[in-house]
C-alpha positions in Angstrom: -8.6 16.4 15.0 -9.1 16.9 18.8 -7.0 20.0 19.5 -6.0 21.3 22.9 -5.7 25.1 22.5 -4.0 27.0 25.3 -3.7 30.8 25.5 -4.4 33.3 28.2 -5.1 36.2 25.8 -8.9 36.0 25.5 -9.1 37.7 22.0 -6.6 35.3 20.4 -8.1 32.3 22.2 -11.7 33.0 21.2 -11.0 33.9 17.5 -8.6 31.0 17.0 -11.0 28.5 18.7 -13.9 29.6 16.5 -11.7 29.3 13.4 -10.5 25.8 14.3 -14.1 24.7 15.0 -15.3 26.1 11.7 -12.5 24.2 10.0 -13.9 21.0 11.5 -11.7 20.4 14.6 -12.9 19.5 18.1 -11.3 22.2 20.4 -10.5 21.6 24.0 -9.6 25.0 25.7 -7.4 26.1 28.5 -6.1 29.5 29.6 -3.4 28.5 32.1 -0.8 25.8 32.5 -2.5 23.8 35.2 -5.8 23.5 33.2 -3.8 22.5 30.2 -1.9 19.8 32.0 -5.2 18.4 33.4 -6.7 18.3 29.9 -3.7 16.4 28.6 -4.3 13.8 31.3 -8.1 13.6 31.0 -8.9 14.2 27.4 -5.9 12.8 25.4 -5.9 15.4 22.6 -4.4 14.5 19.2 -2.5 17.7 18.9 -1.6 20.6 21.2 -1.4 24.3 20.2 -0.1 26.4 23.1 1.3 29.8 23.9 4.8 29.8 25.5 4.1 32.4 28.1 1.2 31.4 30.4 0.2 31.8 34.0 2.0 29.0 35.9 5.1 27.1 34.6 4.3 28.0 31.0 3.9 26.3 27.6 7.3 24.6 27.7 6.0 22.6 30.7 2.9 21.6 28.6 5.2 20.5 25.8 7.4 18.4 28.1 4.4 16.7 29.7 2.8 16.0 26.3 6.0 14.4 25.1 6.2 12.4 28.3 2.6 11.1 27.9 2.6 10.6 24.1 5.9 11.2 22.3 4.2 11.0 18.9 1.7 13.8 19.6 2.5 17.0 17.7 2.8 20.2 19.7 2.8 23.7 18.1 4.1 26.6 20.2 2.9 30.2 19.8 4.8 33.2 21.1 5.1 36.9 20.7 8.7 36.9 21.8 10.3 34.5 19.4 14.0 34.2 18.9 16.1 31.7 16.9 17.4 30.2 20.2 13.8 29.8 21.5 12.7 28.0 18.3 15.8 25.7 18.3 15.2 24.9 22.0 11.5 24.1 21.4 12.3 21.8 18.5 14.9 20.0 20.6 12.2 19.4 23.3 9.9 17.9 20.7 7.8 20.7 19.3 6.8 20.1 15.6 6.3 23.8 14.8 6.9 27.3 16.2 4.6 30.2 15.3 5.3 33.9 16.0 2.5 36.2 17.0 0.7 38.0 15.4 -0.4 35.4 12.9 -3.4 34.7 10.7 -5.7 32.0 11.9 -5.3 30.3 8.5 -1.6 29.7 9.4 -2.5 27.4 12.3 -5.3 25.8 10.3 -2.9 25.0 7.5 -0.3 23.6 9.9 -3.0 21.3 11.4 -4.1 20.2 7.9 -0.5 19.2 7.1 -0.3 17.2 10.4 -3.7 15.5 9.7 -2.4 14.4 6.3 0.8 13.1 7.8 -1.2 11.3 10.5 -3.5 9.7 7.9 -0.4 8.4 6.0 1.1 7.0 9.2 -2.1 5.3 10.1 -2.4 3.9 6.6 1.2 2.6 6.7 0.5 1.0 10.1 -2.6 -0.7 8.8 -0.8 -2.0 5.8 2.0 -3.4 8.0 -0.5 -5.2 10.2 -2.3 -6.6 7.1 1.0 -7.6 5.6 1.9 -9.4 8.8 -1.3 -11.4 8.6 -0.9 -12.0 4.9 2.6 -13.5 5.5 0.9 -16.2 7.6 0.8 -18.4 4.5 4.3 -19.2 3.4 5.4 -15.6 3.1 3.1 -15.1 0.1 1.4 -11.7 0.2 -2.2 -11.6 -0.7 -5.6 -11.1 1.0 -7.8 -10.8 -2.0 -10.6 -13.3 -2.5 -9.0 -14.8 -5.5 -5.7 -15.4 -3.7 -7.4 -16.9 -0.7 -8.9 -19.4 -3.2 -5.3 -20.2 -4.3 -4.2 -20.7 -0.7 -7.1 -23.0 0.0 -6.3 -25.1 -3.1 -2.7 -25.4 -1.9 -3.8 -26.6 1.5 -6.1 -29.2 -0.1 -3.5 -30.7 -2.4 -0.4 -30.4 -0.2 -1.1 -33.5 1.8 -1.4 -35.7 -1.3 1.3 -37.0 -3.7 -0.6 -35.7 -6.8 1.3 -33.8 -9.4 0.4 -30.1 -9.3 0.2 -27.9 -12.4 0.5 -24.2 -11.6 -0.6 -21.9 -14.5 0.0 -18.2 -14.5 1.6 -15.3 -16.4 5.2 -14.5 -16.0 6.0 -12.7 -12.8 2.9 -13.9 -10.9 4.9 -15.9 -8.3 4.5 -19.5 -9.5 7.7 -20.7 -7.8 6.5 -19.3 -4.5 3.3 -21.3 -4.8 5.3 -24.4 -5.6 7.4 -23.8 -2.5 4.2 -23.4 -0.5 3.0 -26.8 -1.8 6.3 -28.3 -0.6 6.3 -26.6 2.8 2.7 -27.6 3.5 3.4 -31.3 2.7 4.9 -34.1 4.7 8.0 -33.6 2.5 8.9 -30.3 4.0 12.0 -31.7 5.7 13.2 -32.8 2.3 14.8 -30.7 -0.4 12.9 -28.3 -2.7 14.7 -28.4 -6.1 13.7 -25.9 -8.8 14.7 -25.9 -12.5 13.6 -23.7 -15.3 13.1 -25.6 -18.5 13.4 -22.4 -20.5 17.0 -21.7 -19.3 18.8 -24.5 -21.0 19.0 -26.1 -24.5 17.8 -29.7 -25.0 21.1 -31.5 -24.4 22.0 -29.6 -21.2 18.4 -29.8 -19.9 18.5 -33.6 -20.0 21.9 -33.6 -18.2 20.5 -31.2 -15.6 17.4 -33.4 -15.1 18.9 -36.9 -15.1 22.6 -36.3 -14.4 25.4 -37.9 -16.3 28.1 -40.5 -16.0 31.8 -39.8 -16.4 32.7 -39.7 -20.1 29.1 -39.4 -21.3 30.1 -36.4 -23.4 33.2 -34.3 -24.0 33.1 -32.2 -20.8 31.8 -35.0 -18.6 35.0 -35.5 -16.5 33.1 -37.0 -13.6 29.7 -38.4 -12.8 27.1 -35.8 -11.7 23.7 -36.2 -10.1 20.7 -34.6 -11.8 17.8 -32.7 -10.3 15.7 -35.8 -10.0 18.3 -37.4 -7.7 18.9 -34.2 -5.8 15.1 -33.9 -5.1 14.9 -37.5 -3.6 12.7 -37.4 -0.5 11.4 -33.9 -1.4 9.9 -31.9 -4.3 11.1 -31.2 -7.9 9.7 -28.0 -9.4 9.8 -27.7 -13.2 9.1 -24.2 -14.2 8.2 -23.2 -17.8 7.5 -26.8 -18.7 5.9 -25.4 -21.9 9.4 -24.7 -23.1 10.5 -28.3 -22.7 11.5 -30.0 -26.1 9.4 -32.9 -27.3 12.2 -35.5 -26.9 12.7 -34.5 -23.3 9.0 -34.6 -22.7 9.1 -38.3 -23.6 11.8 -39.0 -21.0 10.0 -37.0 -18.4 6.8 -39.0 -19.0 8.6 -42.2 -18.2 10.0 -40.9 -14.9 6.5 -39.8 -13.9 5.1 -43.2 -14.7 7.9 -45.4 -13.3 9.7 -43.1 -10.8 13.0 -44.4 -12.3 15.5 -43.2 -14.9 19.1 -43.6 -16.2 21.7 -40.9 -16.2 22.9 -39.6 -19.5 25.5 -42.1 -20.7 24.5 -44.6 -18.0 22.7 -48.0 -18.0 21.9 -48.4 -14.3 18.3 -47.6 -13.4 17.9 -45.2 -10.5 14.7 -45.0 -8.4 13.6 -41.8 -6.8 10.9 -40.8 -4.3 9.8 -37.3 -5.3 6.8 -35.0 -5.6 6.7 -33.2 -8.9 5.2 -29.7 -9.3 5.2 -28.1 -12.7 4.4 -24.6 -13.9 3.4 -23.0 -17.3 2.9 -19.5 -18.5 0.6 -20.7 -21.4 -2.4 -22.9 -21.8 -1.0 -26.4 -22.3 -4.2 -27.6 -24.0 -3.5 -25.2 -26.8 0.0 -26.6 -27.2 -1.5 -30.1 -27.3 -3.8 -29.1 -30.1 -0.8 -27.5 -31.9 1.2 -30.7 -31.5 4.0 -29.0 -29.4 3.1 -30.7 -26.2 2.5 -34.4 -25.7 -1.1 -35.2 -24.7 -0.1 -38.2 -22.6 2.3 -35.9 -20.6 -0.4 -33.3 -20.3 -2.7 -35.7 -18.5 0.2 -36.8 -16.2 1.0 -33.2 -15.1 -2.6 -31.9 -15.2 -3.7 -33.8 -12.1 -4.4 -30.9 -9.7 -4.4 -27.5 -11.5 -3.8 -24.2 -9.6 -4.6 -21.1 -11.6 -2.5 -18.1 -10.3 -4.2 -14.8 -11.2 -2.4 -11.8 -12.7 -1.8 -8.8 -10.5 -4.4 -6.8 -12.4 -7.1 -9.2 -11.2 -6.2 -8.7 -7.6 -5.7 -5.0 -7.3 -6.6 -5.0 -3.6 -3.3 -6.8 -2.9 -1.2 -4.0 -4.5 -0.8 -1.9 -1.2 0.2 -5.0 0.7 2.7 -6.0 -1.9 4.1 -2.4 -2.1 4.6 -2.4 1.7 6.2 -5.9 1.6 8.6 -4.9 -1.2 9.5 -1.6 0.4 10.4 -3.4 3.6 12.5 -5.9 1.6 14.4 -3.4 -0.5 14.3 -0.2 1.5 16.5 -1.2 4.4 16.0 0.1 7.9 13.7 3.0 8.6 10.3 4.1 7.6 9.3 4.8 4.0 6.2 6.7 2.9 4.1 6.0 -0.2 1.9 9.0 -1.1 -1.8 8.5 -1.8 -1.4 9.6 -5.4 1.5 7.2 -6.0 -0.4 4.3 -4.5 -3.5 5.1 -6.6 -1.3 5.2 -9.7 0.2 1.8 -8.8 -3.4 0.4 -8.3 -4.5 1.7 -11.7 -1.6 0.3 -13.8 -2.4 -3.1 -15.4 1.1 -4.7 -14.6 1.8 -6.8 -17.7 4.9 -8.0 -15.8 2.9 -8.7 -12.6 4.6 -8.8 -9.2 8.0 -9.0 -10.8 7.4 -5.7 -12.6 6.0 -4.1 -9.5 9.1 -5.1 -7.6 11.2 -3.5 -10.3 9.2 -0.2 -10.0 9.7 -0.2 -6.2 13.4 -0.8 -6.4 13.7 2.1 -8.9 11.6 4.4 -6.7 13.8 3.6 -3.7 17.0 4.2 -5.7 15.8 7.6 -6.9 14.0 8.8 -3.7 17.2 10.0 -2.1 17.2 10.9 1.6 13.5 12.0 1.9 12.4 8.3 1.9 9.2 9.1 0.1 8.2 7.1 -3.0 6.9 9.5 -5.6 5.1 8.7 -8.9 7.8 10.3 -11.0 10.4 8.1 -9.4 8.4 4.9 -9.8 7.6 5.5 -13.5 9.9 4.6 -16.3 9.8 6.5 -19.7 7.2 4.0 -21.0 4.0 4.9 -22.8 2.2 2.0 -21.1 2.3 4.1 -17.9 0.3 7.0 -19.4 -3.1 5.4 -18.8 -2.2 4.9 -15.1 -1.2 8.5 -14.5 -3.4 10.6 -16.9 -6.8 11.8 -15.6 -9.6 11.6 -18.1 -10.8 15.0 -19.2 -14.3 14.5 -17.8 -12.9 13.9 -14.3 -12.5 17.2 -12.4 -10.5 17.8 -9.3 -12.5 16.9 -6.2 -12.1 20.4 -4.8 -13.8 21.9 -7.9 -16.7 19.4 -7.7 -17.3 20.2 -4.0 -17.2 23.9 -4.7 -19.8 23.6 -7.4 -22.0 21.5 -5.2 -21.6 24.0 -2.3 -22.6 26.9 -4.6 -25.7 25.1 -5.9 -26.7 24.2 -2.3 -26.3 27.8 -1.1 -28.4 29.1 -4.0 -31.1 26.6 -3.2 -31.1 27.6 0.4 -31.4 31.3 -0.5 -34.3 30.6 -2.8 -36.1 28.7 0.0 -35.6 31.5 2.5 -36.4 34.3 -0.1 -33.0 35.7 0.4 -33.2 36.1 4.2 -29.6 35.6 5.3 -30.4 34.9 9.0 -33.0 32.2 8.1 -30.6 30.9 5.4 -27.8 30.5 7.9 -30.0 28.8 10.4 -31.3 26.4 7.7 -27.7 25.5 6.7 -26.5 25.3 10.3 -23.7 27.9 10.0 -23.1 31.4 11.3 -24.2 34.5 9.4 -20.5 35.5 9.1 -19.7 32.2 7.4 -22.7 32.5 5.2 -21.7 36.0 4.1 -18.2 34.7 3.3 -19.6 31.8 1.3 -22.0 34.1 -0.6 -19.1 36.4 -1.5 -16.9 33.4 -2.5 -19.6 32.0 -4.8 -20.6 35.5 -6.1 -24.3 34.8 -5.4 -27.0 37.5 -5.9 -26.4 40.5 -3.7 -30.1 41.2 -3.4 -30.1 38.8 -0.4 -28.2 41.5 1.6 -31.0 44.1 1.0 -33.7 41.7 1.9 -32.0 40.7 5.1 -31.3 44.3 6.1 -34.9 45.3 5.9 -36.0 42.3 7.9 -33.4 43.1 10.6 -34.6 46.8 10.8 -38.2 45.6 11.3 -37.0 43.1 14.0 -35.0 45.9 15.8 -38.0 48.3 15.8 -40.2 45.6 17.2 
């Protein structure tokens, strides 16, 4: 990060500046209040580390000006005269941390590392919110993957026609949302969108729901009742799980699709309707036709324009967007954080229940997170062996830190070999200071003969 370091004690300033630079930060320096205030205006640092007692108005003035310019910018105060009251006052003014002198440079470096991780998470959440906003541009359906863009394009193509649409996809993939999108994109958008699940009702009740009934048609028919076909007049009827529709009802549905007319249960009067029909199935209807459980003539009536909705495991890139969307839907007001490890786990899991299962996991995570508003892997996971593959790391995969350390050690050994153990030349070759090289050699327990070789060289250089 770009760090503004402010301290009028030269020893502390120089050693801390060097340590921060070696840790990879870009350091802007100031030794008095006025210079620090100018640096805030001109250089826009990402974080400020300042002593409290400085020539001029002091570190509190720097803190107040930083908060005024960029309220979200972290400020760490350093002081050799810390009291509880001072710390409380600093926090109230907007400081994120308060460090008492003397301190180890590692303390400041660790605090900055924590701020960097938090900043990365906030940026990632902001990016996801922006992508989610763009993704919602199509009927509130979340998805920016290539395969979902293909689905959206198919919906746009078919929406303007009157053709029957067959949506095929696993349970939980969002078939009803796609059906709603077909309706909303069509000229029937001002009309009703009437959904019905064919799996939810037995045969007799399903027919009454579809076609309605006359008074006295059966024991509980105390008055006439319109069915879903009549209710959808001028709009769209969505029949979900059509693969669960009984064969006798399939015959009656075929007639309505052909003639656009029907009779209520127990009635004789023909009723004409103007509707668009969209159907959905969780299985391959062609296999059902071969098995004799779905009528072939009805298959060709509903299979006019097919839309194949992919399972979530085939559009892993949409998982972060969906998570952000679901957290916003179920998390209420305020910001939630999803850690990188939790998000990686969610992306690895195959989701047999698709988006519906993901939503279930998010709701559980929110319920168990408590006040910290951080979704953790242990809160998202049920006691289900299917999750193990998403969370367990294969034995051959080592932690990244260990791999980097091994690579660094090998690289140092190679540089020592190329310079015949001469530490000064080795440091120059690697682009680091001799002090850093010495610490690295000690950390990796490399051959101490390099020290002797270097010492003799330096003695010769000194005599010359």
